[in-house]
N, C-alpha and C positions, 0 to 999 in steps of 0.2 A: 173641830175648830169652825167658827162661823164663816160664812161666805160674805165677801164685800162686793157690793155693786157700785160701779162708777158710772154716773149718768149725767146728762146735761139738764140744767135748770131752765134753759131758755130756748133759743131757736136752733141750737147747734153751734159749732165753732167756738165752744167755751174753753177749749184747752184740755179736753179729757185725755187725749193721748199722752200728754206729758205727765199727768197725774197717774195714769195707769202704769206708764213706764217707770215712774219713781217707786210706786208701791209694788211693782212686779219683782223688785229686788229681794223681797221677803216672802214671795208667793211661790207655791209649787205649780200652779196652773193659772193661765189667763184665758178667758173664754169670750168670744164674740157670740152674742145671742140673737141678733136681729139685723135687719137691713142688709145692704149689699155694697157695691163699690160706687154708690152714688154720693158718698161723703167720705171724708178721710180724717185721719189723725196724724198730726205732725210730731215727730220725735227728733230730738237733737242729742247726740251723744258722741263718744270718742270715735265712732266710725263715720260720722257725718250727719247729714240731715235727711230724714226719711218721711215720705208721705205714704202712710199705710191706709189702704182702702178696705181690704178683706182680711189681711193677716192681723191677728191680735197684737196688741201693743207690748207684749212681752217677748217678741221674737229676737230682740237684741240682748236679752238676759240669758246667759248660759245656764243650762239646767232647768229652765222653765218649760213646761209643756204648754203649748199654745193650741187651743181647741176652737175649731169653727163648728158651732152647734147646729142642730137641725132647724133652728129658726132663721138661719142666714140665707139670703138670696145669693147663691154661689155662682160666680162667673169664672170658668176655668182659665181663660186667657189672662184675665187680670191677676189671678192667683199665681200663675207661672211667672208673669212679668215682675211681680213683687219679689218672689223668691230669687229670680235672676238678679234683680237690683241689689238685694242684700249680699249675694255672692260676689257681685262686681265690686262692692265697697268693702269687702274683706270681713263681713260679719260671719262668725262661725255658723255652720249649718244649724238652723233652729229645729227643734222638735215640734212638728206640726201634726195635728190630728184633725181629720175632716169627717164629719158625721155622714154615715151612709144614708141617713134620712134627709139630709139637706137637699133642697131642690135647686135646679139649674136655671140660671138666667140664660135664655136661648137667644140666638141671633135674631129670631123674629120678634122677640120682646123689644130688643133695641130698635129694630126697624119700625115697629108700630109706635113706639114711644116718640120717635122723631116725626113720623107721618102725622100723628094725631096733634102734636104741638103745632106743626105747620098748618094743619087744617083749622085749628082753633084760632090762629092769628092773634088778635088783640085779647082774646078770652083765655089764652093759655095760662097754665099754672106755674110756669117757671121750672119745668122739669129739667133735670140734669141730663136727660136723654140716655140714661144708662139702662133703660128697660124695666125699671122697678115697678111702676104701676101695672103695666101689662103682665109682669111676672106674678104679682100678687093676685091679679084678676084670675089668671090661669090656676093658681094654687087653690083658690077657693071655688073655682069651677070644676075642680078635680081633674084638671088637664095638665098638671105639673109633671115634670120629669125628675125623679130622685137620682141622687148620685149612684145608688145601687143599681138603677136601671141601665147604667152604662156597661155593665158586665153581663148583660143578657141581650144579645143582638136582636132576636126575634121580638122580645118584649119591648125593647127600645123602639124598633120600627113600628110596631103596632100603636104605641103611645104617641109617636110623632104623627102618624097618619090621622089618628083621632083628633089631635090638637090642631092639625092644619085644615081639617074639613071646613070649618067656618072661617078660618083666617084667609084661606085662598079666595073665598067668596068676597070678603071685604077688600082684599088686595085688588081683585079684578074690578069690582063694581063701585066701591067707595073711593078708593085711592088711585085707580087706574094704573096699577103696577102688576108686573108679572107674578104668576103663582110660584110657590115654593115646592120643592121636591123632597119628600120625606126620606127617600133612600139616600140621596146625596147628603142630606143633613146628618143622617145616621152615620155615614162613613166619617164625616168630620168629627163627630162626637166620639166615635170609637177610637180615633187616633189619640184623643185626650185621655182615654181610659187607662191606657198602660202607664202613662206618666203619673196619673193620679193614684193608682192602685196602692203604692206604699203608704199613702197618708190616710187611707180610708179605714174606718173602724166604727164600732158601736160606741160612740162618745158618751151616750147616756149611761151605759154600764160603767165606762171608764170614770166618769165624774161622780157617779153615785158611790162607787168603791172608794175613790179618793176622799170624798166628803166623810164617809163613815170611818175612814182611817184617821181622820183628823188633819188632813192636808189643808194648807192655806190656798183658797181659791178666790180669784178676782173675776168678776163678770163685767164686761164693758159694753155700754150701749153706744149707739150711733145717733147723731143729731141730738135733739133736746126735747123737753117736755112739751113745748109749744108746737112741735111738729107731730105730736101724736094724733092719729086720726080720730080718736074719741074725745080726748081732753084738750087738744090743741086748736090751732087757728084753721080748722077745716073750712074749705077744701085746700088751703095752702099748706098742706101737711104731707108727710111721707105716707107710705102704705102699710107700715108695720108699727106695732106699738113700741114707743121709745122709752117706756116707763120701766122702772126697776121691778114692778110687779109682774112684768112679762118675762123677766130674766129666767125665772124658774121654768117657764114653758119653753122658751127659745134655747135654753141650755140643756134642760133635762134634769133639774134638781127640784127637791121639795120646796114649796114656798116658804116653809119655816126655817129653811137652811140659811136664808139671807137675813141677817140681823144688823148689818151695817150698810147704810146707803149714803155714799158721798156724792152730793150734788155739786157740780162744777159750774161756776159762773164767773164771767169777767168783771173787772172793776168798772166797766162801762158796758154798753150794749153793742152787739154786732150780729148780723145775719146775712146769709146769702139766699136770694130767692124773693119771690113776691109775697104779698100779704100785708096785713096791718102791722105797723111798727110805730107806736105812739111817740117815742122819743127821738125819732130819726133826725139827724143833722143833715144839712145840705151845703153846697157851695164850698168855700174855702175852709170853713170851720170843720166840715166833714172830711175834707181832703187832708187837712193837717193831722187829724186823729187817725185816719186810715194809714197815712204815711208812717206814723210813729208806732202803730200797733204791731206787736209781735216781732219776730225775727226778721221778717221780710215784708212787713206791712199786712194790711187786712185784705187778703185775697183768698178766695175759696181754694181748699186743698185739692178738690177734684176738678172744679170747673175753671179755676183761675179768674173767675169773675170778681170784680171789686166788691167787697162786703159793704153792705149798708151799715152805718155806725150811728150811735147815739149815746145820750146820757144813760147812766145806770137807771134801770126801770125796776124799782122795788115792788111795784104792784105785780108785774109779770113774774119776777123772780120769786116772790113769796108764794105765788100760785104754783109756779113750777116746782118749788121745793115741797109744797104740800102734796101735789099729786104724785110726786116721786117717792114720798114718804121719807124724805131726807132726814138722817140722823145727824149729819154735819155737812158743812159746806167747805169747798176749796175755792178760794178767791184768786183768780189768775190776772196777770197783766196789770198789777197795781202800779208797777214802775212806769207804765205808759203815760199816766196822768201827771207826771212830774213837771210838765211844762206849763200847767195852768195856774193862774192866780186864784181863780175861784172854780169850784167844781159843783155842777148841778146834779141833784138826784131827783128822780120822779117819785113822789110819795103818794100820789092819788091820781085818778082820772076825773075829768069833767065830762059828763055824758048828758044825753038828752033827758036822762032820768035823774040827774043830780050828780053830786060829787061822791065818788066811791073809791075805796082802796081794795075792792074785790075785782078780780080779773073777769071782764064781761065776755059774753058770747060775741061772735063776729058781727052779728047784726048791730050791736051797740059799739063794739070795739073800733069799727072802721071810722066812726065819727068822733071817737074819744080824744080829748085834749089833755096833755100831761099837766099836772100841778107840781111845780118844782120847789125845792128848798135848796139853798146855796151854802156850801162850806168852803172854808179857806183851803187853798192848795198849799203844797209844801215846796214847790219851786226848786227842787234839787233832785239829783239822781239817787236812786236807792237800789240799783242793781247789785251792789256789793253787800247789802244788808243781809245778815244771816239769822236774825232773830227779831221777834216782834218788838222787843224793847229797844232795839237799835233804830227802829223807824222814827222819822220825825214825828213830833207830837201831832201835827195835822194829819199825817197819814194814819197814825194810830186811831185818831178820832174818826176818820173816815171809815175804817174797818169796823169800828164799834157801832157806828151809826148804821152801816149796811146790815150788820148782825141784828141790831134792834128792829130794823124795818122788816126784815124777812122772817124773823122769829126762829132762826136756826143758828146754832153756834158756828162761827167761822173757825175751823180747826187748822186749816192749812192756808198759807199765803204764798203766792208766787210772784217773784220780782224780776223774772227773765225767762228765757226759753229753755235753759239748761237744767238738768237734774238738781245740781247743787244750788240753784237759785230758788229753792223752795224751802220753807221752814214751817214747823208746826207750832201752834200756840198751846 
């Protein structure tokens, strides 16, 4: 059976968690393949509302195996906190598997993330201060600590000492902070090891066997295409690839196993963090959309920061779908736009090099101006609608126009935060 990838077409915050949760009902496995607890997915079901940062979005589905792959930036404390939150709300104990090859977000990664943002001041990149950039720097400097290292004390201590050699110099001479002690840090990590042990396994072997057996597998990405460090709005990006093409690497599956790519996008635009955002709204107009957006308004799942919001950006979304290799699109939050008499869509950018519908590199994007077209709004609530045909004619026309502009079929439409408020076309 083919593998389905669920990924973001924009800056993140598109509603991927809800789509994954909905599709997990018919899946044997749900896999997180990249990123860490620097972003989150919101899920609403019969147990309540959950903000998941590390746990895959199938944890509320009994019988689903939830895999944290080797490509994930794993933070043990956040992992335990999320499991405890599920238990507190009465969710049956989920089946979670953690790759022995996943690498650990260390306390010093979080420390350096905050210190560097403070040092940069006005030049900072809007980090969530969850240690992600320092984590990936260490990973590619070959200074990372794998989950498997937690079960070998002498190996762990040696790797910590190697990692802290240069870091202690920076702490002392650049930041004016006290040095860190490898032995003390090792003891902290070893205390996590015993609780983690039941979850740890060779997830690559697990997934390969399941795929060959014909099991249904979902792989879910964090953030969106425009936060990818290679194809996104660098340097206002994350530090791992957010694209479906990376899912085979971060999960441990063959690239040809993934033949369905669901790109998720909102019916308007939103993002948390800095960087160019051509259709951004400001003032009362922005606050009204932010207030109405989603179950509890447009605020970051991890940071709690107000999301920047704007009109639907077909240029950015078409590009996001293209680099994701989207075979279909899930359009979320269509219901939010029901208060508008007219709805604007950005169909092109005006740049110093002329008008274009291609998504430009940052050097041109930062001065780009949106070119809009306007459509009639439907001025009514649609949260109870359960099929495309039941939508008002204006809402149907809006979905069709989005589909036409991005060049990918819109197969799923969401009109509210709950599972049952989504239907297929």
